N, C-alpha and C positions, 0 to 999 in steps of 0.2 A: 659305661660300666662303672660300678662303685666299688671302691676297695675300702674296707673298713680297717682304720688305723686304731688299734686298741692301746690304750694307755695303762698306767698302773692304778688309775682310779676305777670305780665301777662304771662310770659313764664312758662312752666312746665317741670319738669324733668321725664324722663321715667326710671323706675327701672325694669329690667327683673327679673321675678320671675317664676321659673318653678315648678309647682305643679304636681307630678306625680299622684295625686289622683282626680285631678279636671280638665276638659278640658273646662271649660267655662271661659270667659274673662269678668271681671267686673271693672269698673272705680271706683277709689277711691271717686271721686266726688259724684257718684250716691249712694255709700254705706254710705259716710258721711251725705249726705242729708237724709238718713233713719235713722240716729243717731246711727248707729253701732259703730262709733269710737268716739263719742262725750265724752264718759265718760273715754276714755283713752288718750285724747290729751295731758294731762299734763305730761305723762311720755313718749310719743313717741318723743324723742328728734332729731332722726336721722333716716336714712334709715335702719341702722342695727336693731334698736329697732322695727321699723315698720315690717321688715321681720320676726323678731322673734315672734311679735304678730300674723302674718299671720300663721306662722308654728303652733303655739298653737291652733288657730282656725280650721286649717285642722286636726290636730292629736287628739285634744280632743273632737271635734264634738261640737254639740249644745244640749240643754236640750231637744229638741224635739225627739232626738234619743230615749229616755226613752220610747216612745209609741211603739217602734218596738217589743220588747219582749212581752208585753202584747197581742198584735194582733196576733203575730205568735203563742203564746200559746193557744189563743182562737180557732185559726184554728185546731190546733192539738187536743185540747180538743173535738171539734166537730167532727173531724175524728175518735177519739177513742170511742166517744159515738155511732157512727154508727156501730162499730164493737163489741159492747157489747153482744149483743145476739149471735154472731157467737163464740166468745171466751169463753163465759160463765164466764167472770171474772167481778165482780162488778165494776162500773164505778169509784167509789172512789178509790178502789184498784188499778186501771189502773193509775189513776192520782199520787198515792203514789209511784208506780213503776217508772213512767216517772220522777218524782221529783228526786228520788235517782240517776237514769241514768244521768239526766241533771247535777245535783250537782256533780257528779263524773267526767264527762266530763269537766264541767267549771273549776273544781279544778285543774285538771291535764293539762289543756292547757291555764290557765290563763296568764302565763308568755309570751307565743307566740302569744296569741290572742290580747293582749294589744297594742303589736307593730308591728302587721302583716300588710304587704303591701296591703292586700286584704280589700278593704273598707267594704264589707258585713260582713266579720268576725269581723273587728274591731269595727263597728257600733253595731253589735249584741252583742259583749262582753260589750261595754259601756252601752247599754240598760239594760242588765241584772245587771250590776254592780249598776246602778242607781236605780233599784228596790230593790236590796239588801241593799242599803244605806238609804231607806226610814225609817222615825222615827217610832218606833214600836207603840207608842201611836197614830200616825197618821193612821197606818194601822189598829188598833183597831177601831178607830172612823170611818173608811171608810167601813170596811167589816162587822162589827158585827151587826149594826142597822138594814139594809135590810134583813140579814139572819135570824135574831131573829124575826123581825116584821112578814116577810112572813111565817115563821113556825108557829107563835102563832096565826096569823090571819086566817090560812088555817086549823086549828084544828076544828074538829067535836065538837060543843060546848056540845050538849047533851050527847056525850060519855065522854068528859072531865069532865062534871058535876058529872057523876056517879062514875068516877075515881078519884076525886080531893084529897080525903083523902089518898088513896094509893100513888098518886104522891107526895103529900106533906111530907108524911112520908119518902119516898125515898130521896126526895131532901133536906129535913131538918136533921132529926136525922140520916138518912142513910148516908149522905156524911160525918157527923161528926163522926160516927162509922168507916167508911172506912178510913178516914184520920187518925184517932187514931191508927187503926190496922197496916196501912201501916208504920206510924211513929214508932211504936213499933218494928216492924220487921227490919226496916232500923237502928234504934238506938242500938238495941241489937244483930242483927244477922250479917247484912252486915257491919256495921260500929261500931263494938264493940271497946271497949277501947284498948284491946291487939293488935288488928290488926292495929288500927290507930297509936298507939305509935310506932309499928314496922315500919310502913310506914314513920313516921316522922323521925325516926333514919336513914332510908335509904335515905331520902331526905337530911339529913345533909351530907351524903357522896356522894352527886351528883346525886342521882336518887330516885325514889319514889315519894310521894305527900305530900302536906301539906294542912292545912285549915286556912283560914283567916276569923275572926269573928269580926265585929265592927272595922276593920282596924288593928286587932292584930292577929299575927301568933299564933296559937293554936296547942297544942299536942293532943288534943282530938277532936272528932266529936261533935259539939255542938247540944244538944237535940233539940233546936228550929229549927235548920236546918232540922232535920228529919221530924218535923211537917210540915214545908214549903214544903219539897218534897213530903210528903204524900198528901198534898192538890192538888199539881199539878197532882200526879198520880192518884188521886181518881175522878178527874173531868171527865165526859164524854164529847165527841165532838158531839154536837147537829147536826152539818152540815152533818158529816159522818153518823150518826144514821138515820137522816131523809132521806137522799138521799138513803141509803141502803134499808130502810123499803119500800120507794115508788118503788124501782126496783124490789124487791122480791114480791110485791103484798101482804103483810102481812094482816091478818085480821084487820078490822077497830078498834076494840076494843084494841087489843094488840098493834097496831101502835100508836094510840092516846095516850095510857098510857105511852109507851116508850118515844114518842115524847115529851109529856108534862113534863116527868120527866127529861129529858135530858135538856130541856130548863131552868127549875127551878134549876136543879142540877148545871148547869154552872153558873147561877147567885149567888147561895149559895156559891160556890167554891171561886169565885172572892172576895166575901165579907170576907170570912175566910182568904183568901190569904193576902188581904190588912191589916188585923189585925196582922197576924202572922209575915208579913214583919216588922212590927214596933217592934216586939219583937226581931227578928234576927238582926235588925240594932242597938239594944241596948237600946230601950226605955223602961226601966223598972219603970218609974215614974208612969205610969198608973196602977191601980190595977184591979182586976177582974170585979169590978162593972163598971169600965170605959170602958173596953174591951167588956162587955156584953151589955152596952148601945150603943157602936159603932156598934155592930151587929145588934141590933134591929132597929136602926135608919137608917142604910144602907139598910137593907132588907125590913122591912116593910114600912119605909119611901119611898123607891123606888117604892114599890107596890102601895101605896095610891097616890103617885104623878102620876104614870102612868095611873091609873084609872081616876083621875082628869083630866089630859091632854087629855085622849081619850074622855072624856065627852065634852070637849071644841071643839076638832076636829070633833066630830059626829054632834054637833050643828051646826057648820059652814057649814058642808056638806049638812045639811038639807035645807039650804037657796040657794043651787046651783042645777040647773036642766039641765041635758043633756048637761053638758060642760065637755067632757072627759079630755081635757087638764088641766083644773083648778083642777078637782076632783083628778086626778092621781097625779098632782104636789103637792097638799096638802097633800096627803097620804105620799109621798115620803120625802118631807121636814120635815113633822111632825115626822117621825120615827127617822131621824137624830137629830132633836131639842130635842126630848125627851131624847135621850141618852146624848147629850151633855149638856143640862141643869142639868140633874140629877147628871152627873159626876163632872162637873166643877163648878157649882154654888152652888147646894144644897149639894154636897158630899154624895150622895146616890148611890145605886147601878143602874148604867145605864142599865145594862142587865135586871134586875128584872123590872124596870120601863118600857122598851120597851116590854117585855113579857106580863105584864099586860095591857099596851095599845093596844097591838096586840089582846089579848084575848077579851077586851071590844069592839074593832072595830069588830072582828069576830062575836061577839054576837049582838051588836046593830048597828054597823056602815054600814054593808053590806046592810041593809034594807033602809038606808038613801041615798045610791048611787043610781044614776038614773039608771033604768032598761037597758037602751041602753048602759051604761058605764061599767056595772057590769062585763061582760065577758071580755071586754078589760082590766079592771083593774087587774083581776086575772091573765091574760096572761102576763101582764106587770111585776107584781111582781114575777111570776115564772121565767121569762126571767132575771130579775134583780138579783135574788137569784142564778140563774145558772152562770151568768157571774161573780159575785163577788166570 
């Protein structure tokens, strides 16, 4: 392939460049006119620099390759969904097994895949690598709002209303009891003082393990770390629970109770997690009252904000008639905005806010949606929840 390097004079010098991965010929003038090299002209002083830049472009690829892995995974997921009834394995379990297999393959082949001469292998690896390097907070803001809103809005309200005290007891005191018991077992059985001290001694000899708390190497397992791990292990996964219940066709009363509890359980666990993280990081200035106030403001404040936000959105929808694109766009954007505003501006629980917004919409908002749009709206949210 020949790239033409144009100078300031009328004549141009041709630089032969053989690219084993690309059989197309592109002129430098056309690429420069598109602005591809404008940001690098200050450090491309000679032909050698230019060829090195082209090599980087060829081997490292472009950001659009990050779309490859998600699209392929969606196709694989659709194929697995078609075989669910034949294999009699829950769909979420199939995805879990597939994730383990793909993780093992990628981990064992990462050295050869990154430098492979096969363009498909190299691009697939770069695409998966780009997904793995996504910011965790960004992933939380992308995936959680639609999943939580779709589950909350699709709950049978009359069944939820009958089971609300049962749900709140499990999601409130229940998660606290589960967290405390888990932390008790972790601190006194799995990570007891004698075992940790022995491992610390082994670490000094070149093997074993150690613990770092607030930047300081510790000879003992910190009790607050046990509480933090207890919160993580005690939280149920609403996505897996909801998907499994729908597949198994569980009775509506039981399905709604478990689905509602899993939604509020997740929100409560995140609130407790944020509080315990402060303790683990060494923030001992706040007392019990400050932590209790933080819990109440994040949990109940998020619930109140979610209901108020839902009232505004439902009122807005009441002024729109038979406009599917507008009504669906409003609900989708509202779910994300509710989560974002609660988390970033009000410092409340975004999960609980979206849950309450979804419950309010399921109770009052569906009657404000145009009859011609209602079915389309439900199918859209079901598809969005499946994709994310």
